[in-house]
C-alpha positions in Angstrom: -4.7 -3.3 -37.6 -2.9 0.0 -37.3 -6.2 1.8 -36.6 -6.5 0.3 -33.1 -2.8 -0.1 -32.2 -2.7 2.9 -29.9 0.8 3.7 -28.8 1.1 4.1 -25.0 4.6 4.6 -23.7 5.8 3.8 -27.2 4.4 0.3 -27.1 1.5 -1.1 -29.2 -1.4 -2.6 -27.2 -1.5 -6.4 -27.1 -3.9 -9.0 -25.7 -1.4 -9.8 -22.9 -1.8 -6.2 -21.7 -5.4 -6.9 -20.8 -5.5 -10.7 -20.1 -3.4 -13.3 -18.3 -3.5 -16.9 -19.7 -3.1 -19.7 -17.1 -3.4 -23.5 -16.9 -3.7 -25.2 -13.5 -2.9 -28.9 -13.6 -4.1 -31.2 -10.7 -2.5 -34.6 -11.2 -1.4 -37.7 -9.2 0.9 -39.2 -11.8 3.7 -38.5 -14.2 2.1 -39.1 -17.7 4.0 -38.5 -20.9 3.9 -36.4 -24.1 4.0 -33.1 -22.3 7.3 -31.7 -23.7 5.8 -30.3 -27.0 2.8 -28.6 -25.3 5.3 -27.1 -22.7 7.4 -25.6 -25.5 4.3 -24.0 -27.0 3.2 -22.7 -23.6 6.6 -21.1 -23.0 6.6 -19.4 -26.5 3.2 -17.8 -25.7 4.0 -16.9 -22.1 1.2 -19.1 -20.7 1.6 -19.7 -16.9 1.3 -23.4 -15.8 0.6 -24.1 -12.1 0.9 -27.7 -10.9 -0.7 -29.3 -7.8 0.7 -32.8 -7.3 -1.5 -35.3 -5.4 1.2 -37.9 -5.9 0.9 -41.5 -4.7 4.7 -41.8 -5.3 7.7 -39.6 -6.2 7.6 -40.6 -9.9 5.7 -37.6 -11.1 7.1 -34.9 -9.0 10.0 -34.0 -11.3 7.7 -33.7 -14.4 5.1 -31.5 -12.7 7.8 -29.3 -11.1 9.5 -28.8 -14.5 6.2 -27.8 -16.1 5.6 -25.1 -13.4 9.1 -23.7 -13.1 9.5 -23.5 -16.8 6.5 -21.2 -17.2 6.9 -19.0 -14.0 4.1 -21.1 -12.4 3.7 -22.5 -8.9 4.5 -26.1 -8.0 2.5 -27.3 -5.0 2.9 -30.6 -3.1 0.2 -30.5 -0.4 0.7 -32.3 2.9 -3.0 -33.4 2.8 -6.4 -32.8 1.3 -7.0 -29.8 3.6 -3.9 -28.0 2.4 -4.8 -28.9 -1.2 -8.1 -27.0 -0.7 -6.2 -24.0 0.8 -3.6 -23.9 -1.9 -6.2 -23.9 -4.7 -8.0 -21.1 -3.0 -4.7 -19.2 -2.8 -4.2 -19.7 -6.6 -7.6 -18.2 -7.2 -6.4 -14.9 -5.6 -2.9 -14.9 -7.1 -3.3 -12.7 -10.1 -2.5 -9.3 -11.6 -5.2 -7.1 -10.2 -5.1 -4.8 -13.3 -5.8 -7.7 -15.8 -8.6 -10.1 -16.4 -7.5 -13.8 -16.3 -8.5 -16.8 -18.4 -7.8 -20.1 -16.5 -8.1 -23.7 -17.8 -8.3 -26.3 -15.0 -6.6 -29.5 -16.3 -7.8 -32.2 -14.1 -6.6 -35.8 -13.6 -9.5 -38.3 -13.6 -7.4 -41.4 -13.9 -8.2 -44.5 -11.8 -5.6 -43.6 -9.1 -7.8 -40.5 -8.2 -10.2 -42.9 -6.6 -7.7 -43.6 -3.8 -7.0 -41.5 -0.7 -4.2 -39.0 -0.3 -1.7 -39.5 2.5 -3.4 -39.5 5.9 -6.8 -38.3 4.6 -9.7 -40.6 4.5 -11.3 -38.6 1.7 -10.9 -39.8 -1.9 -8.8 -37.6 -4.1 -11.5 -37.2 -6.7 -13.9 -36.0 -4.0 -11.4 -33.5 -2.6 -10.8 -32.3 -6.2 -14.5 -31.5 -6.7 -14.7 -29.7 -3.4 -11.5 -27.7 -4.2 -12.8 -26.6 -7.6 -16.0 -25.3 -6.0 -14.0 -23.2 -3.6 -11.7 -22.1 -6.3 -14.6 -20.7 -8.3 -16.1 -18.9 -5.3 -12.8 -17.1 -4.6 -12.1 -16.5 -8.3 -15.4 -14.7 -8.7 -14.8 -12.6 -5.6 -11.2 -11.7 -6.8 -12.4 -10.5 -10.2 -15.8 -11.1 -11.7 -14.3 -10.8 -15.2 -12.1 -13.9 -14.7 -13.2 -16.9 -16.8 -12.6 -20.6 -16.1 -12.7 -23.6 -18.4 -12.1 -27.3 -17.6 -10.6 -30.3 -19.3 -10.1 -33.8 -17.9 -7.6 -36.5 -18.8 -7.8 -40.2 -18.2 -11.5 -40.4 -18.9 -13.0 -43.7 -20.2 -9.8 -44.9 -21.9 -6.1 -44.7 -21.3 -5.5 -42.0 -23.9 -8.8 -40.2 -23.6 -9.1 -36.5 -22.8 -12.2 -34.5 -22.6 -13.3 -30.9 -22.7 -15.8 -30.4 -19.9 -16.7 -26.7 -20.4 -15.4 -23.7 -22.4 -14.1 -20.6 -20.7 -17.0 -19.2 -18.7 -17.9 -17.0 -15.7 -20.8 -19.2 -14.7 -19.5 -21.1 -11.7 -22.7 -23.2 -11.4 -22.2 -24.7 -14.9 -18.5 -25.3 -14.3 -19.3 -27.1 -11.0 -21.9 -29.2 -12.6 -19.4 -30.4 -15.3 -16.8 -31.2 -12.7 -19.2 -33.1 -10.4 -19.8 -35.6 -13.3 -16.2 -36.7 -13.3 -15.5 -40.4 -12.4 -12.0 -41.9 -12.2 -11.0 -44.4 -14.8 -7.9 -45.7 -16.7 -4.5 -44.1 -17.2 -2.9 -40.6 -17.0 -2.4 -39.0 -20.4 -1.0 -35.8 -18.9 0.5 -34.5 -22.2 -2.8 -34.8 -24.1 -4.6 -33.1 -21.3 -2.2 -30.1 -21.3 -2.4 -29.9 -25.1 -6.2 -29.8 -25.0 -6.1 -27.1 -22.3 -3.8 -24.9 -24.5 -6.2 -25.4 -27.5 -9.1 -24.3 -25.3 -7.2 -21.1 -24.4 -6.6 -20.4 -28.1 -4.1 -17.8 -27.1 -2.2 -17.5 -30.3 -5.2 -16.9 -32.5 -6.7 -14.5 -30.0 -3.5 -12.6 -29.9 -3.3 -12.3 -33.7 -6.9 -11.2 -33.9 -6.7 -8.7 -31.0 -8.6 -5.5 -31.4 -9.0 -2.6 -29.0 -12.2 -0.6 -29.2 -12.7 3.1 -28.4 -15.0 3.8 -25.5 -17.7 6.4 -26.2 -17.7 9.4 -23.9 -21.2 10.7 -22.9 -21.4 14.5 -22.8 -25.1 14.9 -21.9 -26.7 13.1 -19.0 -30.1 13.4 -20.8 -28.8 10.8 -23.3 -28.6 8.1 -20.5 -31.8 6.2 -19.9 -33.3 6.7 -16.4 -32.3 4.0 -13.9 -29.1 3.0 -15.8 -26.5 1.4 -13.6 -22.7 1.7 -13.7 -21.5 -1.8 -14.7 -18.3 -1.4 -12.7 -20.1 -0.5 -9.5 -22.6 -3.3 -10.1 -19.8 -5.9 -10.4 -17.5 -4.5 -7.7 -20.1 -3.3 -5.2 -19.7 0.5 -5.7 -21.3 3.1 -3.4 -23.8 4.4 -6.0 -25.0 2.0 -8.7 -27.2 4.5 -10.6 -25.8 7.0 -13.1 -27.7 10.2 -12.2 -27.4 13.8 -13.1 -25.6 14.4 -9.8 -23.0 11.7 -10.3 -22.6 12.7 -13.9 -21.9 16.4 -13.0 -19.6 15.3 -10.2 -17.4 13.1 -12.5 -17.6 15.6 -15.3 -15.8 18.1 -13.0 -13.1 15.5 -12.0 -12.5 13.7 -15.3 -14.1 16.0 -17.9 -16.5 13.3 -18.8 -19.4 12.2 -16.6 -20.0 8.7 -18.1 -18.7 6.3 -20.7 -20.3 3.6 -22.9 -19.0 0.4 -24.3 -19.5 0.5 -28.1 -20.1 -3.3 -28.3 -22.5 -4.2 -25.4 -23.7 -0.6 -24.7 -22.9 -0.9 -20.9 -22.4 2.4 -19.1 -19.7 3.4 -16.6 -19.4 6.4 -14.2 -16.8 8.8 -15.5 -14.3 7.8 -12.8 -15.2 4.1 -12.7 -13.9 3.6 -16.2 -10.4 4.7 -15.2 -10.5 2.5 -12.2 -10.1 -0.7 -14.3 -7.3 0.7 -16.5 -3.8 -0.7 -16.6 -1.8 2.3 -17.6 -2.2 6.0 -17.4 -6.0 5.9 -17.4 -6.0 5.1 -21.1 -7.5 1.6 -21.5 -9.1 -1.3 -19.7 -11.6 -4.1 -20.1 -15.4 -3.7 -20.3 -16.7 -5.3 -17.1 -19.7 -6.6 -19.0 -18.5 -8.1 -22.3 -14.8 -8.1 -21.6 -13.7 -6.5 -24.8 -10.5 -4.2 -24.6 -11.5 -0.5 -24.4 -9.3 2.5 -24.9 -9.9 6.2 -24.5 -9.6 8.2 -27.7 -6.2 9.8 -27.9 -7.5 13.3 -28.4 -9.4 13.3 -25.1 -7.9 14.7 -21.9 -8.7 12.9 -18.7 -8.2 15.1 -15.7 -7.0 13.9 -12.3 -8.2 15.9 -9.3 -6.9 16.5 -5.8 -8.8 15.6 -2.6 -9.8 19.2 -2.2 -11.3 19.3 -5.7 -13.3 16.1 -5.0 -14.6 17.5 -1.7 -15.7 20.7 -3.4 -17.5 18.8 -6.0 -19.2 16.6 -3.4 -20.4 19.7 -1.6 -21.9 21.1 -4.8 -23.6 17.8 -5.7 -24.5 16.6 -2.2 -22.5 13.4 -2.7 -20.0 12.6 -0.1 -17.1 11.3 -2.2 -14.7 11.4 0.8 -16.3 11.3 4.3 -15.7 14.5 6.3 -14.4 12.4 9.2 -11.7 10.8 7.0 -8.2 12.2 7.5 -6.4 12.4 4.1 -2.6 12.1 4.0 -0.2 12.6 1.1 2.8 10.3 0.7 5.2 13.1 1.6 3.3 13.9 4.8 3.3 10.2 5.8 7.1 10.1 5.3 7.6 13.2 7.4 5.4 11.9 10.2 7.2 8.6 10.2 10.6 10.4 10.4 9.3 12.6 13.2 8.1 9.6 15.3 11.5 7.8 14.8 13.3 10.9 16.0 11.0 11.3 19.1 11.3 7.6 20.0 15.1 7.8 20.1 14.8 10.4 22.9 12.7 8.1 25.2 14.5 7.0 28.4 15.5 3.4 28.7 12.9 1.3 30.5 13.8 0.5 34.1 12.3 -2.3 36.1 10.5 -2.0 39.5 12.8 -1.5 42.4 11.4 -4.4 44.4 12.2 -7.0 41.7 14.6 -9.9 42.1 15.2 -13.3 40.4 14.0 -16.7 41.5 17.1 -18.6 42.7 15.9 -21.8 41.0 14.5 -20.8 37.5 15.6 -17.1 37.2 12.0 -15.8 36.8 11.6 -12.2 37.8 9.8 -11.9 41.2 8.4 -9.1 43.3 8.9 -8.6 47.0 6.0 -10.0 49.0 5.7 -13.1 46.8 6.0 -16.3 48.8 6.3 -18.7 45.9 7.6 -18.6 42.3 4.6 -18.9 39.8 6.8 -20.8 37.3 8.7 -23.4 39.3 6.8 -23.2 42.6 10.0 -22.6 44.6 9.3 -21.3 48.1 10.6 -17.8 48.5 11.7 -16.7 52.0 13.9 -13.6 51.5 15.8 -12.9 48.4 17.0 -10.0 46.2 15.3 -6.8 47.3 13.6 -8.7 50.1 16.9 -9.0 51.8 16.9 -5.2 52.2 13.3 -5.4 53.5 14.3 -8.0 56.1 17.2 -5.7 57.3 14.8 -2.8 57.6 12.4 -5.0 59.7 15.3 -5.9 62.0 16.3 -2.3 62.4 12.7 -1.3 63.2 12.4 -4.0 65.8 15.7 -3.1 67.5 15.0 0.6 67.5 11.4 0.3 68.6 10.5 1.8 71.9 7.4 -0.3 72.1 9.5 -3.5 71.7 7.3 -4.7 68.9 8.1 -8.2 67.8 9.1 -9.1 64.2 5.8 -10.9 64.0 4.0 -7.6 64.7 6.0 -5.6 62.1 5.5 -8.4 59.5 1.8 -8.0 59.7 2.2 -4.5 58.2 3.8 -5.8 55.1 2.3 -7.4 52.0 3.6 -10.8 53.2 3.0 -12.1 56.8 5.8 -14.1 58.3 5.6 -15.7 61.8 8.9 -14.8 63.6 8.6 -17.8 65.8 8.5 -20.5 63.1 9.4 -18.4 60.0 6.4 -19.7 58.0 4.0 -17.5 56.1 0.6 -16.5 57.5 -2.0 -17.0 54.8 -4.6 -14.6 56.2 -4.1 -11.2 57.7 -7.2 -11.7 60.0 -5.4 -14.4 62.1 -4.6 -13.8 65.8 -2.5 -16.9 66.3 0.0 -18.5 63.9 -1.6 -21.5 62.3 1.7 -23.4 62.2 3.2 -23.0 65.7 0.4 -21.3 67.8 2.5 -18.1 68.4 0.3 -15.1 69.2 0.3 -12.4 66.5 -0.1 -8.9 67.8 -1.7 -6.3 65.5 -0.9 -3.0 67.3 1.0 -1.5 64.3 
């Protein structure tokens, strides 16, 4: 197989460079016979995640061991709702540069007909709902990811069953899972073994082959109306491969389009390198999922933002919007350092001069407040208001018009009757509502 073992960074390409193998076990019991399958999974670097819907503590140690021994996740949900959320989280937990093959290994034993903790929903019903959401999030995370399903505990204590092979068709997978009915025991080991057989990782690794993608040098060779398979799967800005897009990508990457040699799917010149995993040299076909590499003798250029904008002007394609501000990593670091430096020169914040603390709860108050909004303590004069009171006394004593303190208080934000010392709620009052003292307003 030397003809396709292209050396990149002095390492031959392997299946694990393109695909991640994973098994997700959902079980409510301990089971047995899992040690040999676990050993095989560890040897082949297959990740095992375990979600424990346990009715008792008996199976927790087993499931935790399976997960931790393979760099997987062990999850013990607090309820069915969290179970749904955790399975959704696992759907998005992946290496973005790689396609993922996942086998769901589902417990369908009799105990799955019971409820989980405080939930009124049966575990088997929660499982079916969780699988549906898992598939939705999985397809959004990466349309290349495939899912297969096995069930253990079906129609017999030792029975296991393959529900569906690895597939990207979530409708077929859902239909297979919906037919599950709980019965009999929990042969966890046999279920895990069948999941590993379904992955067929060892044989696939030994038969791994990487194909050379075909560069297209003339846009006339591409049929009219041809779509870029990457843009179609990922929601790109321009699905069609036209002469304009071809010329644009030819300037940036030397090649305007690529073609898969197996399924004949087409890629924009730049889109092929978007799904690579190292140095723009190789990646998976978004249509047939075979590993593709760029021929070693070809040079793939990388362009600056200025080059891209120049090309977009020439082809009337706005690759980077004119309103978008482009920053380099160095420029961002400099700007961050500048802002840190400027922030260190800012004066310390000082509170308002008319603030004081509530004597009961310590909440910060402003002068003119008659009551603390936190503890409802009545506020007469305190803190800064003491200075305000002194100022009022001085004004009364020094006034030639012999204005009363009631009169002066009317000019402040808080109205206090001097006769009884109580607050006047309205500044339109002529007589104190508490004691009947006349309030003069000749300030």
